[in-house]
MARKE-93682 format. One record per residue (C-alpha): x, y, z. Coordinates in pm, 1 decimal. Example, Ala and Ser with C-alpha at 12.3 -4.5 7.8 and 13.67 -1.06 7.14 Angstrom:
% MARKE-93682
<pt px="1230.0" py="-450.0" pz="780.0"/>
<pt px="1367.0" py="-106.0" pz="714.0"/>
END
This chain:
% MARKE-93682
<pt px="9927.0" py="2218.1" pz="-15464.0"/>
<pt px="10004.0" py="2411.5" pz="-15164.2"/>
<pt px="10212.1" py="2723.8" pz="-15359.2"/>
<pt px="9831.5" py="2960.5" pz="-15214.9"/>
<pt px="9912.5" py="2929.2" pz="-14862.2"/>
<pt px="10284.7" py="2947.5" pz="-14906.0"/>
<pt px="10215.9" py="3318.7" pz="-15087.3"/>
<pt px="9976.1" py="3400.5" pz="-14823.7"/>
<pt px="10228.5" py="3361.5" pz="-14544.8"/>
<pt px="10493.9" py="3511.5" pz="-14722.3"/>
<pt px="10293.6" py="3841.2" pz="-14773.8"/>
<pt px="10102.8" py="3824.4" pz="-14448.2"/>
<pt px="10407.8" py="3832.3" pz="-14224.0"/>
<pt px="10614.0" py="4145.5" pz="-14419.0"/>
<pt px="10268.8" py="4298.1" pz="-14460.0"/>
<pt px="10252.5" py="4347.5" pz="-14081.2"/>
<pt px="10601.7" py="4372.7" pz="-13958.6"/>
<pt px="10617.2" py="4695.5" pz="-14229.5"/>
<pt px="10311.8" py="4850.6" pz="-14150.1"/>
<pt px="10421.1" py="4825.1" pz="-13795.6"/>
<pt px="10741.7" py="4976.1" pz="-13839.4"/>
<pt px="10601.9" py="5249.5" pz="-14072.2"/>
<pt px="10295.5" py="5346.4" pz="-13842.2"/>
<pt px="10624.2" py="5377.3" pz="-13559.9"/>
<pt px="10823.9" py="5617.4" pz="-13811.2"/>
<pt px="10561.5" py="5852.7" pz="-13911.8"/>
<pt px="10450.7" py="5862.6" pz="-13540.9"/>
<pt px="10796.0" py="5971.2" pz="-13473.4"/>
<pt px="10815.8" py="6232.9" pz="-13708.4"/>
<pt px="10475.3" py="6404.4" pz="-13595.1"/>
<pt px="10608.1" py="6382.5" pz="-13225.3"/>
<pt px="10950.7" py="6531.5" pz="-13308.8"/>
<pt px="10767.9" py="6819.2" pz="-13459.1"/>
<pt px="10531.6" py="6918.5" pz="-13283.0"/>
<pt px="10656.4" py="6772.7" pz="-12950.2"/>
<pt px="10292.4" py="6704.5" pz="-12859.4"/>
<pt px="10117.7" py="6390.6" pz="-12812.5"/>
<pt px="9733.8" py="6484.9" pz="-12862.5"/>
<pt px="9832.2" py="6682.6" pz="-13206.7"/>
<pt px="10058.0" py="6371.7" pz="-13303.9"/>
<pt px="9753.6" py="6143.4" pz="-13262.4"/>
<pt px="9521.9" py="6434.9" pz="-13439.3"/>
<pt px="9794.9" py="6412.4" pz="-13726.3"/>
<pt px="9783.9" py="6053.7" pz="-13731.0"/>
<pt px="9449.9" py="5968.7" pz="-13713.5"/>
<pt px="9396.5" py="6245.3" pz="-14012.6"/>
<pt px="9695.2" py="6054.8" pz="-14212.3"/>
<pt px="9465.7" py="5759.1" pz="-14205.7"/>
<pt px="9125.0" py="5883.1" pz="-14229.3"/>
<pt px="9003.8" py="5755.0" pz="-14523.4"/>
<pt px="9096.5" py="5374.7" pz="-14445.9"/>
<pt px="8917.5" py="5473.8" pz="-14094.2"/>
<pt px="8631.1" py="5558.2" pz="-14244.9"/>
<pt px="8600.9" py="5277.7" pz="-14516.9"/>
<pt px="8731.5" py="5008.7" pz="-14208.2"/>
<pt px="8437.8" py="5116.6" pz="-13957.4"/>
<pt px="8190.8" py="5165.7" pz="-14221.2"/>
<pt px="8225.5" py="4824.0" pz="-14391.3"/>
<pt px="8144.4" py="4703.0" pz="-14028.5"/>
<pt px="7832.6" py="4895.0" pz="-13980.5"/>
<pt px="7723.8" py="4831.1" pz="-14299.8"/>
<pt px="7783.3" py="4445.7" pz="-14278.6"/>
<pt px="7614.2" py="4413.2" pz="-13927.2"/>
<pt px="7273.0" py="4634.2" pz="-14069.9"/>
<pt px="7278.7" py="4354.8" pz="-14382.3"/>
<pt px="7327.2" py="4063.5" pz="-14127.0"/>
<pt px="7067.6" py="4174.7" pz="-13887.8"/>
<pt px="7318.5" py="4305.0" pz="-13579.0"/>
<pt px="7220.3" py="4559.8" pz="-13403.1"/>
<pt px="7488.3" py="4882.6" pz="-13383.6"/>
<pt px="7598.2" py="5080.3" pz="-13114.6"/>
<pt px="7792.9" py="5377.8" pz="-13094.9"/>
<pt px="7990.1" py="5491.9" pz="-13406.8"/>
<pt px="8351.8" py="5699.0" pz="-13369.5"/>
<pt px="8584.1" py="5824.5" pz="-13632.3"/>
<pt px="8773.1" py="5999.9" pz="-13328.2"/>
<pt px="9104.9" py="5891.6" pz="-13213.3"/>
<pt px="9123.4" py="5736.9" pz="-12875.0"/>
<pt px="9392.8" py="5606.4" pz="-12681.7"/>
<pt px="9304.8" py="5322.4" pz="-12429.0"/>
<pt px="9468.1" py="5257.7" pz="-12107.1"/>
<pt px="9727.7" py="5057.7" pz="-12197.4"/>
<pt px="9853.9" py="5248.7" pz="-12455.8"/>
<pt px="9713.0" py="5108.3" pz="-12752.8"/>
<pt px="9570.7" py="5355.1" pz="-13034.6"/>
<pt px="9233.4" py="5293.9" pz="-13191.1"/>
<pt px="9164.9" py="5542.6" pz="-13443.1"/>
<pt px="8795.6" py="5410.2" pz="-13462.4"/>
<pt px="8495.8" py="5199.1" pz="-13384.0"/>
<pt px="8182.6" py="5038.5" pz="-13416.7"/>
<pt px="7995.4" py="4872.5" pz="-13121.7"/>
<pt px="7774.7" py="4618.6" pz="-13237.3"/>
<pt px="7573.3" py="4349.9" pz="-13043.0"/>
<pt px="7767.1" py="3984.0" pz="-13017.9"/>
<pt px="7589.5" py="3725.6" pz="-13191.7"/>
<pt px="7701.0" py="3376.5" pz="-13332.1"/>
<pt px="8065.1" py="3290.8" pz="-13414.2"/>
<pt px="7974.9" py="3265.9" pz="-13826.9"/>
<pt px="7812.2" py="3667.9" pz="-13821.6"/>
<pt px="8063.3" py="3766.5" pz="-13591.4"/>
<pt px="8367.5" py="3627.6" pz="-13809.1"/>
<pt px="8187.9" py="3817.8" pz="-14136.8"/>
<pt px="8130.7" py="4167.0" pz="-13937.5"/>
<pt px="8470.3" py="4138.0" pz="-13832.0"/>
<pt px="8638.1" py="4025.1" pz="-14222.4"/>
<pt px="8430.8" py="4291.7" pz="-14356.5"/>
<pt px="8730.8" py="4567.1" pz="-14373.4"/>
<pt px="8990.5" py="4280.2" pz="-14527.8"/>
<pt px="8748.5" py="4232.5" pz="-14780.9"/>
<pt px="8611.1" py="4585.8" pz="-14840.8"/>
<pt px="8966.4" py="4707.9" pz="-14824.6"/>
<pt px="9102.0" py="4406.9" pz="-15025.4"/>
<pt px="8879.3" py="4527.4" pz="-15296.1"/>
<pt px="8943.7" py="4869.0" pz="-15321.5"/>
<pt px="9358.4" py="4781.9" pz="-15311.5"/>
<pt px="9273.6" py="4589.0" pz="-15595.2"/>
<pt px="9109.2" py="4835.5" pz="-15806.1"/>
<pt px="9364.6" py="5140.6" pz="-15684.3"/>
<pt px="9626.2" py="4883.0" pz="-15735.5"/>
<pt px="9548.5" py="4697.5" pz="-16026.0"/>
<pt px="9360.5" py="4958.8" pz="-16250.8"/>
<pt px="9488.3" py="5302.7" pz="-16197.9"/>
<pt px="9873.7" py="5244.0" pz="-16034.3"/>
<pt px="9925.0" py="4900.5" pz="-16216.5"/>
<pt px="10088.7" py="4775.8" pz="-15959.9"/>
<pt px="10014.8" py="4447.3" pz="-16025.2"/>
<pt px="10316.6" py="4419.0" pz="-16344.8"/>
<pt px="10535.5" py="4544.5" pz="-16033.3"/>
<pt px="10401.2" py="4198.7" pz="-15808.1"/>
<pt px="10486.4" py="3968.8" pz="-16092.2"/>
<pt px="10819.0" py="4061.1" pz="-16173.5"/>
<pt px="10912.4" py="4061.9" pz="-15801.7"/>
<pt px="10738.5" py="3692.1" pz="-15750.1"/>
<pt px="10943.4" py="3569.8" pz="-16061.0"/>
<pt px="11248.6" py="3706.9" pz="-15924.5"/>
<pt px="11289.3" py="3979.9" pz="-16276.1"/>
<pt px="11499.1" py="4218.2" pz="-16056.5"/>
<pt px="11581.6" py="4440.0" pz="-16361.1"/>
<pt px="11179.9" py="4489.0" pz="-16470.1"/>
<pt px="11072.3" py="4513.1" pz="-16092.5"/>
<pt px="11340.6" py="4868.8" pz="-16072.0"/>
<pt px="11197.8" py="4936.3" pz="-16390.2"/>
<pt px="10821.0" py="4965.7" pz="-16332.6"/>
<pt px="10880.8" py="5083.2" pz="-16007.9"/>
<pt px="11080.9" py="5350.7" pz="-16179.9"/>
<pt px="10782.2" py="5435.2" pz="-16410.5"/>
<pt px="10522.4" py="5472.2" pz="-16092.1"/>
<pt px="10498.9" py="5813.2" pz="-16072.5"/>
<pt px="10407.5" py="5912.7" pz="-16465.9"/>
<pt px="10086.3" py="5719.8" pz="-16373.4"/>
<pt px="9793.4" py="5974.3" pz="-16413.3"/>
<pt px="9679.9" py="6124.6" pz="-16114.3"/>
<pt px="9933.7" py="5905.9" pz="-15890.2"/>
<pt px="9973.6" py="6126.6" pz="-15535.7"/>
<pt px="9573.2" py="6042.3" pz="-15481.5"/>
<pt px="9546.9" py="5690.8" pz="-15575.1"/>
<pt px="9870.4" py="5542.8" pz="-15400.4"/>
<pt px="9762.9" py="5777.6" pz="-15092.7"/>
<pt px="9453.8" py="5622.7" pz="-15108.4"/>
<pt px="9616.7" py="5284.9" pz="-15133.3"/>
<pt px="9849.9" py="5349.8" pz="-14846.0"/>
<pt px="9579.0" py="5472.3" pz="-14616.1"/>
<pt px="9339.3" py="5193.4" pz="-14704.0"/>
<pt px="9606.4" py="4898.7" pz="-14685.3"/>
<pt px="9727.1" py="5030.2" pz="-14350.5"/>
<pt px="9399.8" py="5007.4" pz="-14167.4"/>
<pt px="9235.3" py="4692.1" pz="-14398.4"/>
<pt px="9379.7" py="4437.6" pz="-14156.0"/>
<pt px="9101.2" py="4351.2" pz="-13889.2"/>
<pt px="9228.3" py="4444.1" pz="-13494.0"/>
<pt px="9209.6" py="4167.3" pz="-13164.8"/>
<pt px="8852.6" py="4281.7" pz="-13122.8"/>
<pt px="8750.9" py="4192.1" pz="-13476.4"/>
<pt px="8888.5" py="3849.5" pz="-13447.0"/>
<pt px="8715.3" py="3751.1" pz="-13093.9"/>
<pt px="8526.0" py="3504.6" pz="-13305.0"/>
<pt px="8728.9" py="3364.8" pz="-13548.7"/>
<pt px="8874.7" py="3131.3" pz="-13319.5"/>
<pt px="8582.9" py="2892.9" pz="-13221.0"/>
<pt px="8514.4" py="2970.5" pz="-13582.0"/>
<pt px="8843.6" py="2793.5" pz="-13717.1"/>
<pt px="8771.1" py="2546.6" pz="-13456.6"/>
<pt px="8452.5" py="2426.0" pz="-13627.1"/>
<pt px="8623.0" py="2424.5" pz="-13975.0"/>
<pt px="8914.9" py="2240.0" pz="-13861.3"/>
<pt px="8692.3" py="1974.2" pz="-13709.7"/>
<pt px="8434.3" py="1960.2" pz="-14034.8"/>
<pt px="8804.0" py="1869.4" pz="-14253.1"/>
<pt px="8912.3" py="1633.1" pz="-13997.9"/>
<pt px="8549.3" py="1464.8" pz="-13956.7"/>
<pt px="8578.4" py="1469.0" pz="-14331.4"/>
<pt px="8952.4" py="1322.5" pz="-14375.7"/>
<pt px="8805.9" py="1043.6" pz="-14134.2"/>
<pt px="8512.5" py="961.6" pz="-14383.7"/>
<pt px="8745.0" py="883.3" pz="-14652.8"/>
<pt px="8659.2" py="1245.5" pz="-14837.1"/>
<pt px="9044.8" py="1326.7" pz="-14896.7"/>
<pt px="9076.9" py="1263.5" pz="-15221.9"/>
<pt px="8785.9" py="1431.6" pz="-15294.9"/>
<pt px="8866.8" py="1711.5" pz="-15102.2"/>
<pt px="9263.0" py="1724.7" pz="-15326.8"/>
<pt px="9047.5" py="1727.1" pz="-15646.9"/>
<pt px="8719.6" py="1947.7" pz="-15571.8"/>
<pt px="8864.8" py="2191.1" pz="-15265.8"/>
<pt px="9220.0" py="2280.9" pz="-15263.6"/>
<pt px="9222.7" py="2404.8" pz="-15602.1"/>
<pt px="8988.3" py="2659.3" pz="-15579.8"/>
<pt px="9166.4" py="2753.6" pz="-15202.0"/>
<pt px="9450.2" py="2746.5" pz="-15358.8"/>
<pt px="9365.0" py="3010.9" pz="-15585.6"/>
<pt px="9197.4" py="3186.0" pz="-15373.8"/>
<pt px="9542.1" py="3242.6" pz="-15165.1"/>
<pt px="9697.5" py="3323.5" pz="-15429.4"/>
<pt px="9460.5" py="3644.6" pz="-15488.9"/>
<pt px="9456.1" py="3731.9" pz="-15138.9"/>
<pt px="9852.1" py="3665.5" pz="-15133.4"/>
<pt px="9878.6" py="3945.6" pz="-15437.6"/>
<pt px="9686.5" py="4133.0" pz="-15230.5"/>
<pt px="9886.3" py="4120.7" pz="-14939.3"/>
<pt px="10195.6" py="4156.3" pz="-15152.9"/>
<pt px="10055.0" py="4469.9" pz="-15351.7"/>
<pt px="9978.7" py="4648.6" pz="-15019.8"/>
<pt px="10309.9" py="4535.7" pz="-14865.5"/>
<pt px="10557.5" py="4661.6" pz="-15149.2"/>
<pt px="10332.0" py="5020.3" pz="-15080.9"/>
<pt px="10482.3" py="5032.3" pz="-14704.2"/>
<pt px="10795.9" py="4903.7" pz="-14827.3"/>
<pt px="10836.4" py="5229.0" pz="-15080.2"/>
<pt px="10709.9" py="5446.1" pz="-14805.4"/>
<pt px="10934.3" py="5291.7" pz="-14525.8"/>
<pt px="11270.9" py="5411.9" pz="-14645.5"/>
<pt px="11212.8" py="5782.1" pz="-14744.6"/>
<pt px="11013.4" py="5842.1" pz="-14375.4"/>
<pt px="11277.1" py="5705.9" pz="-14197.7"/>
<pt px="11508.2" py="5989.8" pz="-14352.0"/>
<pt px="11269.4" py="6215.2" pz="-14260.2"/>
<pt px="11271.9" py="6115.5" pz="-13940.6"/>
<pt px="11624.1" py="6123.5" pz="-13878.2"/>
<pt px="11647.9" py="6462.4" pz="-14064.1"/>
<pt px="11389.5" py="6610.3" pz="-13771.9"/>
<pt px="11551.1" py="6473.5" pz="-13532.0"/>
<pt px="11860.2" py="6655.5" pz="-13567.9"/>
<pt px="11674.4" py="6972.8" pz="-13679.9"/>
<pt px="11508.1" py="6932.1" pz="-13327.7"/>
<pt px="11778.1" py="6797.2" pz="-13159.7"/>
<pt px="11605.5" py="6556.5" pz="-12980.4"/>
<pt px="11424.1" py="6171.2" pz="-13087.3"/>
<pt px="11243.0" py="5880.7" pz="-12997.5"/>
<pt px="11379.4" py="5599.0" pz="-12788.2"/>
END
């Protein structure tokens, strides 16, 4: 009954881990090769530009649809004083927790829809996910080897990678999620106290479980793309480190 939640957590955690690890390896390759932090940031932002564009546009469009005033809009990378790198931003007026939460969630929804289209209809990654989910290792490896034969594979694989790497909401995107979560949990708790538990198990839990399974599938496909790229990027990192006789601590 709660398999959706289990798969959601089991796919989100590897995605976050693989994303950060792959980003670090890519930055290391750029920095070792160029020996220039500014150029490294520029190259890194160019690599993810399609995803950043979709991320910020989704914030902007949803804010406009909800009647929320917008301010500055940028697709240029910036290094913050604390060392964090932001690849773009959209300034929006703070409103209520519902609209703020929807604006913050927009990149995940729009990015998820793009990943679903590209991975399922263009790359046939659904088979890859299903064989992995079922533990069919031989079929999984066969599907993996067949990937490069897909039409326009480099383009769609790149776009899937760029979007899936930038669709997760940032800390500023999630600022309204905590108070909203408190409200939702409180409403569920009151419903349980009022005796609505059996009704919720019958009518609320199944669609919620299906929704979480769908999101988990998108996270799993995104994690698979990052996992496929991690080893080659790591090998390139070690190669350029050996060539230039310098590495990143």
